[in-house]
ZAVEX-221229 format. One record per residue (C-alpha): residue number from 0; residue in three letters; x, y, z. Coordinates in steps of 0.1 Angstrom, whole numbers, plus 5000, padded with zeros to 4 digits. Each point is the difference from the previous one (the first is absolute). Example, Ala and Ser with C-alpha at 12.3 -4.5 7.8 and 13.67 -1.06 7.14 Angstrom:
2
<nr:0; rest:ala; east:5123; north:4955; up:5078>
<nr:1; rest:ser; east:5014; north:5034; up:4993>
This chain:
305
<nr:0; rest:unk; east:4764; north:4542; up:4845>
<nr:1; rest:unk; east:5014; north:5034; up:5012>
<nr:2; rest:unk; east:4982; north:5032; up:4989>
<nr:3; rest:unk; east:5022; north:5015; up:4972>
<nr:4; rest:unk; east:4987; north:5034; up:5011>
<nr:5; rest:unk; east:5014; north:4998; up:5035>
<nr:6; rest:unk; east:5015; north:5033; up:5010>
<nr:7; rest:unk; east:5038; north:5003; up:5000>
<nr:8; rest:unk; east:5018; north:5014; up:5030>
<nr:9; rest:unk; east:5005; north:5038; up:4994>
<nr:10; rest:unk; east:5036; north:5008; up:4990>
<nr:11; rest:unk; east:5021; north:5021; up:5023>
<nr:12; rest:unk; east:5005; north:5036; up:4989>
<nr:13; rest:unk; east:5029; north:5023; up:5007>
<nr:14; rest:unk; east:5013; north:5033; up:4988>
<nr:15; rest:unk; east:5014; north:5035; up:5007>
<nr:16; rest:unk; east:4979; north:5030; up:5007>
<nr:17; rest:unk; east:5014; north:5036; up:5002>
<nr:18; rest:unk; east:4984; north:5026; up:5023>
<nr:19; rest:unk; east:5004; north:5034; up:4986>
<nr:20; rest:unk; east:4987; north:5035; up:5007>
<nr:21; rest:unk; east:5009; north:5035; up:5011>
<nr:22; rest:unk; east:5019; north:5004; up:5033>
<nr:23; rest:unk; east:4980; north:4994; up:5031>
<nr:24; rest:unk; east:4969; north:4984; up:4985>
<nr:25; rest:unk; east:5003; north:4969; up:5023>
<nr:26; rest:unk; east:5020; north:4975; up:4979>
<nr:27; rest:unk; east:5020; north:4987; up:5029>
<nr:28; rest:unk; east:4970; north:4999; up:5023>
<nr:29; rest:unk; east:4981; north:4979; up:4974>
<nr:30; rest:unk; east:5029; north:4975; up:4997>
<nr:31; rest:unk; east:5004; north:4997; up:5037>
<nr:32; rest:unk; east:4963; north:4994; up:5005>
<nr:33; rest:unk; east:4999; north:4972; up:4974>
<nr:34; rest:unk; east:5031; north:4983; up:5015>
<nr:35; rest:unk; east:4987; north:5004; up:5036>
<nr:36; rest:unk; east:5033; north:5015; up:5012>
<nr:37; rest:unk; east:5023; north:5029; up:4994>
<nr:38; rest:unk; east:5025; north:4996; up:4972>
<nr:39; rest:unk; east:4999; north:5035; up:4984>
<nr:40; rest:unk; east:5005; north:5030; up:5023>
<nr:41; rest:unk; east:4972; north:5026; up:5003>
<nr:42; rest:unk; east:4999; north:5037; up:5007>
<nr:43; rest:unk; east:4979; north:5030; up:4991>
<nr:44; rest:unk; east:5030; north:5015; up:4982>
<nr:45; rest:unk; east:5003; north:4997; up:4962>
<nr:46; rest:unk; east:5026; north:4977; up:4984>
<nr:47; rest:unk; east:5003; north:4977; up:5030>
<nr:48; rest:unk; east:5006; north:4970; up:4978>
<nr:49; rest:unk; east:5033; north:5002; up:4981>
<nr:50; rest:unk; east:5004; north:4965; up:4986>
<nr:51; rest:unk; east:4977; north:4973; up:4986>
<nr:52; rest:unk; east:4989; north:4981; up:5031>
<nr:53; rest:unk; east:4990; north:4964; up:4992>
<nr:54; rest:unk; east:4972; north:4985; up:5020>
<nr:55; rest:unk; east:4988; north:4964; up:4996>
<nr:56; rest:unk; east:4963; north:4990; up:5005>
<nr:57; rest:unk; east:4992; north:4963; up:4998>
<nr:58; rest:unk; east:4968; north:4980; up:5002>
<nr:59; rest:unk; east:4993; north:4964; up:4990>
<nr:60; rest:unk; east:4989; north:5013; up:4966>
<nr:61; rest:unk; east:5025; north:5027; up:4991>
<nr:62; rest:unk; east:5031; north:5019; up:5009>
<nr:63; rest:unk; east:5003; north:5038; up:4993>
<nr:64; rest:unk; east:5034; north:5017; up:5001>
<nr:65; rest:unk; east:4992; north:5037; up:5006>
<nr:66; rest:unk; east:5025; north:5027; up:4990>
<nr:67; rest:unk; east:4993; north:5031; up:5022>
<nr:68; rest:unk; east:5016; north:5027; up:4979>
<nr:69; rest:unk; east:5012; north:5036; up:5009>
<nr:70; rest:unk; east:4975; north:5027; up:4994>
<nr:71; rest:unk; east:5002; north:5015; up:4965>
<nr:72; rest:unk; east:5009; north:5036; up:5002>
<nr:73; rest:unk; east:5021; north:5028; up:4984>
<nr:74; rest:unk; east:5035; north:4992; up:5012>
<nr:75; rest:unk; east:5022; north:5027; up:5015>
<nr:76; rest:unk; east:5033; north:4980; up:5003>
<nr:77; rest:unk; east:5016; north:4968; up:4989>
<nr:78; rest:unk; east:4984; north:4980; up:5028>
<nr:79; rest:unk; east:4966; north:5013; up:4987>
<nr:80; rest:unk; east:5010; north:4990; up:4965>
<nr:81; rest:unk; east:5008; north:4965; up:5012>
<nr:82; rest:unk; east:4967; north:4997; up:5018>
<nr:83; rest:unk; east:4979; north:5010; up:4970>
<nr:84; rest:unk; east:5019; north:4977; up:4977>
<nr:85; rest:unk; east:4996; north:4972; up:5025>
<nr:86; rest:unk; east:4962; north:5005; up:5001>
<nr:87; rest:unk; east:4996; north:5004; up:4962>
<nr:88; rest:unk; east:5021; north:4969; up:4992>
<nr:89; rest:unk; east:4974; north:4979; up:5019>
<nr:90; rest:unk; east:4974; north:5008; up:4973>
<nr:91; rest:unk; east:5016; north:4975; up:4976>
<nr:92; rest:unk; east:5010; north:4971; up:5022>
<nr:93; rest:unk; east:4968; north:4990; up:5017>
<nr:94; rest:unk; east:4968; north:4981; up:4993>
<nr:95; rest:unk; east:4977; north:5028; up:5013>
<nr:96; rest:unk; east:5003; north:5035; up:5013>
<nr:97; rest:unk; east:4981; north:5015; up:5029>
<nr:98; rest:unk; east:4997; north:5038; up:4995>
<nr:99; rest:unk; east:4991; north:5015; up:5034>
<nr:100; rest:unk; east:4983; north:5033; up:5003>
<nr:101; rest:unk; east:4989; north:5019; up:5030>
<nr:102; rest:unk; east:4963; north:5008; up:4997>
<nr:103; rest:unk; east:5002; north:5025; up:5028>
<nr:104; rest:unk; east:5021; north:5022; up:4978>
<nr:105; rest:unk; east:4991; north:5012; up:4965>
<nr:106; rest:unk; east:5013; north:4987; up:4967>
<nr:107; rest:unk; east:5033; north:5019; up:4995>
<nr:108; rest:unk; east:5030; north:5004; up:4978>
<nr:109; rest:unk; east:5018; north:4970; up:5016>
<nr:110; rest:unk; east:4971; north:4977; up:4992>
<nr:111; rest:unk; east:4998; north:5014; up:4964>
<nr:112; rest:unk; east:5037; north:4993; up:4995>
<nr:113; rest:unk; east:4996; north:4964; up:5011>
<nr:114; rest:unk; east:4970; north:4994; up:4978>
<nr:115; rest:unk; east:5020; north:5013; up:4970>
<nr:116; rest:unk; east:5028; north:4975; up:5009>
<nr:117; rest:unk; east:4975; north:4972; up:5002>
<nr:118; rest:unk; east:4988; north:5006; up:4965>
<nr:119; rest:unk; east:5034; north:4986; up:4988>
<nr:120; rest:unk; east:4996; north:4966; up:5017>
<nr:121; rest:unk; east:4979; north:4969; up:4992>
<nr:122; rest:unk; east:4999; north:4987; up:5035>
<nr:123; rest:unk; east:4965; north:4999; up:5016>
<nr:124; rest:unk; east:4995; north:5030; up:5023>
<nr:125; rest:unk; east:4977; north:4997; up:5031>
<nr:126; rest:unk; east:4990; north:5034; up:5014>
<nr:127; rest:unk; east:4999; north:4999; up:5038>
<nr:128; rest:unk; east:4981; north:5029; up:5014>
<nr:129; rest:unk; east:5015; north:5002; up:5035>
<nr:130; rest:unk; east:4989; north:5019; up:5032>
<nr:131; rest:unk; east:4963; north:4995; up:4994>
<nr:132; rest:unk; east:4997; north:5003; up:5038>
<nr:133; rest:unk; east:5007; north:5037; up:4996>
<nr:134; rest:unk; east:4970; north:5008; up:4978>
<nr:135; rest:unk; east:4963; north:4992; up:4998>
<nr:136; rest:unk; east:4985; north:4973; up:4977>
<nr:137; rest:unk; east:4982; north:5027; up:4981>
<nr:138; rest:unk; east:5033; north:5017; up:4991>
<nr:139; rest:unk; east:5016; north:4968; up:4988>
<nr:140; rest:unk; east:4979; north:4993; up:4969>
<nr:141; rest:unk; east:5009; north:5032; up:4981>
<nr:142; rest:unk; east:5037; north:4993; up:5007>
<nr:143; rest:unk; east:4997; north:4965; up:4986>
<nr:144; rest:unk; east:4983; north:5013; up:4969>
<nr:145; rest:unk; east:5027; north:5027; up:4995>
<nr:146; rest:unk; east:5028; north:4974; up:5001>
<nr:147; rest:unk; east:4981; north:4975; up:4978>
<nr:148; rest:unk; east:4998; north:5026; up:4973>
<nr:149; rest:unk; east:5038; north:5007; up:5001>
<nr:150; rest:unk; east:5014; north:4965; up:4993>
<nr:151; rest:unk; east:4988; north:4965; up:4991>
<nr:152; rest:unk; east:5007; north:4985; up:5035>
<nr:153; rest:unk; east:4996; north:4962; up:5002>
<nr:154; rest:unk; east:4982; north:5005; up:5034>
<nr:155; rest:unk; east:4991; north:5028; up:5024>
<nr:156; rest:unk; east:5001; north:4991; up:5037>
<nr:157; rest:unk; east:4992; north:5024; up:5028>
<nr:158; rest:unk; east:5019; north:4991; up:5033>
<nr:159; rest:unk; east:5012; north:5013; up:5033>
<nr:160; rest:unk; east:5035; north:4986; up:5003>
<nr:161; rest:unk; east:5002; north:5013; up:5036>
<nr:162; rest:unk; east:4968; north:4983; up:5012>
<nr:163; rest:unk; east:5001; north:4971; up:4976>
<nr:164; rest:unk; east:4967; north:5007; up:4984>
<nr:165; rest:unk; east:4995; north:4981; up:4967>
<nr:166; rest:unk; east:5036; north:4988; up:4999>
<nr:167; rest:unk; east:4988; north:4964; up:4997>
<nr:168; rest:unk; east:4980; north:5010; up:4968>
<nr:169; rest:unk; east:5032; north:5016; up:4986>
<nr:170; rest:unk; east:5019; north:4968; up:5005>
<nr:171; rest:unk; east:4972; north:4981; up:4981>
<nr:172; rest:unk; east:5003; north:5024; up:4971>
<nr:173; rest:unk; east:5038; north:4997; up:4999>
<nr:174; rest:unk; east:4997; north:4962; up:4998>
<nr:175; rest:unk; east:4981; north:5003; up:4967>
<nr:176; rest:unk; east:5031; north:5015; up:4984>
<nr:177; rest:unk; east:5026; north:4976; up:5013>
<nr:178; rest:unk; east:5014; north:4972; up:4977>
<nr:179; rest:unk; east:5002; north:4964; up:5011>
<nr:180; rest:unk; east:5035; north:4996; up:5015>
<nr:181; rest:unk; east:5021; north:4986; up:5028>
<nr:182; rest:unk; east:5002; north:5011; up:5036>
<nr:183; rest:unk; east:5032; north:5021; up:5000>
<nr:184; rest:unk; east:5004; north:5004; up:5037>
<nr:185; rest:unk; east:4992; north:4978; up:5031>
<nr:186; rest:unk; east:4964; north:5006; up:5013>
<nr:187; rest:unk; east:5013; north:5016; up:5032>
<nr:188; rest:unk; east:5023; north:5025; up:4983>
<nr:189; rest:unk; east:4987; north:5035; up:4998>
<nr:190; rest:unk; east:5029; north:5018; up:4984>
<nr:191; rest:unk; east:5032; north:4992; up:4980>
<nr:192; rest:unk; east:5019; north:5029; up:5015>
<nr:193; rest:unk; east:5027; north:4991; up:5025>
<nr:194; rest:unk; east:4995; north:5008; up:5037>
<nr:195; rest:unk; east:5027; north:5027; up:4999>
<nr:196; rest:unk; east:4980; north:5019; up:4974>
<nr:197; rest:unk; east:4968; north:4999; up:5020>
<nr:198; rest:unk; east:5018; north:5010; up:5032>
<nr:199; rest:unk; east:5016; north:5030; up:4983>
<nr:200; rest:unk; east:4966; north:5011; up:4987>
<nr:201; rest:unk; east:4985; north:4997; up:5035>
<nr:202; rest:unk; east:5027; north:5024; up:5012>
<nr:203; rest:unk; east:4992; north:5024; up:4972>
<nr:204; rest:unk; east:4963; north:4998; up:5007>
<nr:205; rest:unk; east:5006; north:5012; up:5036>
<nr:206; rest:unk; east:5020; north:5029; up:4988>
<nr:207; rest:unk; east:4972; north:5009; up:4975>
<nr:208; rest:unk; east:4976; north:5001; up:5029>
<nr:209; rest:unk; east:5022; north:5019; up:5025>
<nr:210; rest:unk; east:5016; north:5027; up:4978>
<nr:211; rest:unk; east:4987; north:5026; up:4975>
<nr:212; rest:unk; east:5009; north:5024; up:4972>
<nr:213; rest:unk; east:5031; north:4988; up:4980>
<nr:214; rest:unk; east:5014; north:4976; up:5025>
<nr:215; rest:unk; east:4977; north:4969; up:4993>
<nr:216; rest:unk; east:5008; north:5001; up:4962>
<nr:217; rest:unk; east:5038; north:5005; up:5004>
<nr:218; rest:unk; east:5007; north:4968; up:5019>
<nr:219; rest:unk; east:5012; north:4966; up:4989>
<nr:220; rest:unk; east:5003; north:4970; up:5024>
<nr:221; rest:unk; east:5027; north:4973; up:4995>
<nr:222; rest:unk; east:5002; north:4969; up:5022>
<nr:223; rest:unk; east:5038; north:4995; up:5004>
<nr:224; rest:unk; east:4998; north:4969; up:5022>
<nr:225; rest:unk; east:4973; north:4975; up:5012>
<nr:226; rest:unk; east:5008; north:4969; up:5020>
<nr:227; rest:unk; east:4985; north:4978; up:5026>
<nr:228; rest:unk; east:5019; north:4999; up:5033>
<nr:229; rest:unk; east:5005; north:4970; up:5023>
<nr:230; rest:unk; east:4971; north:5012; up:5023>
<nr:231; rest:unk; east:4975; north:5000; up:4971>
<nr:232; rest:unk; east:5001; north:5038; up:4997>
<nr:233; rest:unk; east:5003; north:5013; up:4964>
<nr:234; rest:unk; east:5026; north:5028; up:4998>
<nr:235; rest:unk; east:4994; north:5026; up:4973>
<nr:236; rest:unk; east:5023; north:5029; up:4992>
<nr:237; rest:unk; east:4984; north:5026; up:4977>
<nr:238; rest:unk; east:5013; north:5032; up:4985>
<nr:239; rest:unk; east:4976; north:5028; up:4991>
<nr:240; rest:unk; east:5014; north:5023; up:4974>
<nr:241; rest:unk; east:4989; north:5036; up:4996>
<nr:242; rest:unk; east:5011; north:5028; up:4976>
<nr:243; rest:unk; east:5010; north:5028; up:5024>
<nr:244; rest:unk; east:5015; north:5005; up:5034>
<nr:245; rest:unk; east:4968; north:5019; up:5011>
<nr:246; rest:unk; east:4979; north:4970; up:4992>
<nr:247; rest:unk; east:5023; north:4978; up:5021>
<nr:248; rest:unk; east:4995; north:5022; up:5030>
<nr:249; rest:unk; east:4962; north:5000; up:4995>
<nr:250; rest:unk; east:4999; north:4962; up:4997>
<nr:251; rest:unk; east:5021; north:4993; up:5030>
<nr:252; rest:unk; east:4979; north:5025; up:5020>
<nr:253; rest:unk; east:5006; north:5016; up:5034>
<nr:254; rest:unk; east:5023; north:4977; up:5021>
<nr:255; rest:unk; east:4994; north:4973; up:4973>
<nr:256; rest:unk; east:4963; north:4999; up:5009>
<nr:257; rest:unk; east:4986; north:4998; up:4964>
<nr:258; rest:unk; east:5024; north:4973; up:4989>
<nr:259; rest:unk; east:4992; north:4979; up:5031>
<nr:260; rest:unk; east:4963; north:5002; up:4992>
<nr:261; rest:unk; east:5006; north:4990; up:4964>
<nr:262; rest:unk; east:5019; north:4970; up:5013>
<nr:263; rest:unk; east:4974; north:4991; up:5026>
<nr:264; rest:unk; east:4971; north:5000; up:4975>
<nr:265; rest:unk; east:5020; north:4982; up:4973>
<nr:266; rest:unk; east:5012; north:4973; up:5024>
<nr:267; rest:unk; east:4964; north:4992; up:5010>
<nr:268; rest:unk; east:4990; north:4995; up:4963>
<nr:269; rest:unk; east:5032; north:4979; up:4994>
<nr:270; rest:unk; east:4992; north:4977; up:5030>
<nr:271; rest:unk; east:4965; north:4994; up:4986>
<nr:272; rest:unk; east:5015; north:4992; up:4966>
<nr:273; rest:unk; east:5028; north:4978; up:5011>
<nr:274; rest:unk; east:4985; north:4985; up:5032>
<nr:275; rest:unk; east:5032; north:5007; up:5019>
<nr:276; rest:unk; east:5014; north:5026; up:5023>
<nr:277; rest:unk; east:5019; north:5027; up:4982>
<nr:278; rest:unk; east:5031; north:5021; up:5009>
<nr:279; rest:unk; east:4999; north:5029; up:4976>
<nr:280; rest:unk; east:5031; north:5023; up:4997>
<nr:281; rest:unk; east:4992; north:5031; up:4980>
<nr:282; rest:unk; east:5025; north:5025; up:4985>
<nr:283; rest:unk; east:4995; north:5032; up:4980>
<nr:284; rest:unk; east:5024; north:5010; up:4973>
<nr:285; rest:unk; east:5001; north:5029; up:4974>
<nr:286; rest:unk; east:5003; north:4992; up:4963>
<nr:287; rest:unk; east:4996; north:5034; up:4983>
<nr:288; rest:unk; east:4973; north:5001; up:4972>
<nr:289; rest:unk; east:4999; north:4961; up:4998>
<nr:290; rest:unk; east:4967; north:5001; up:4981>
<nr:291; rest:unk; east:5018; north:5015; up:4970>
<nr:292; rest:unk; east:5030; north:4976; up:5000>
<nr:293; rest:unk; east:4998; north:4970; up:4977>
<nr:294; rest:unk; east:5027; north:4983; up:5020>
<nr:295; rest:unk; east:4984; north:5005; up:5034>
<nr:296; rest:unk; east:4965; north:4990; up:4986>
<nr:297; rest:unk; east:5015; north:4967; up:4989>
<nr:298; rest:unk; east:5018; north:4995; up:5034>
<nr:299; rest:unk; east:4967; north:5006; up:5018>
<nr:300; rest:unk; east:4983; north:4974; up:4979>
<nr:301; rest:unk; east:4982; north:5021; up:4974>
<nr:302; rest:unk; east:5008; north:4981; up:4968>
<nr:303; rest:unk; east:4981; north:5000; up:4968>
<nr:304; rest:unk; east:4990; north:4964; up:4993>
């Protein structure tokens, strides 16, 4: 006779998890570390992420669909409005929220604003204290106590997203809040964004690294054509839009040098992503004040869902 107490096979869990926080606290770095490859672009400049980037993490027990949201900040134009609304909409459509804070910086107005927004949602919130590699262990405990007194966080997990410290423990904590559910994506899929979107973001990342002042924030990248040639080379034509003629000159650079370097670096990333040789054709065009144009924002892919 079989033992009636024999253990049943654990049910598969799946769910959606939003990563929120102020600009530049390491949201994209964390998601890329979990996935083991670059899906969201990274830079030390605020507001690098403009859309919700979906990353998919799968094990034999669970599947987490991460939403890497734009940094929540005080908007200065319609693009900024779009970014903040995109981030805040994620509060209500997920099974858990990861609120990332940078422990190497003090608690500020941006964090306070997010905590106030979180008071209006019933979703479990896991506080992720990032960049612990930048402070001593003695400094960490008072920071944890400070945040614990502010809000009833479901969990508090210190990590270094850059180095991967404690990321496995964070995933274990997330699993506790996932419902039983189906596997939404194949096990080898790490994002639901089309390749064109990722390639456009890779171009934008290189511009963020290679330019400064207003230029990095005034660009939009659109992939106009992407096709595989007979020789196995993927041909990509991309247009970089800027807001002023002076920005176009800066981005092209002396004798086209800066634009060539953007193309060279982006092409290497694309070849790693696609596993093919890439021919990348870059153009720069001016669309005056596009960040305040509803029509242009929609054309460039910034649509409220």
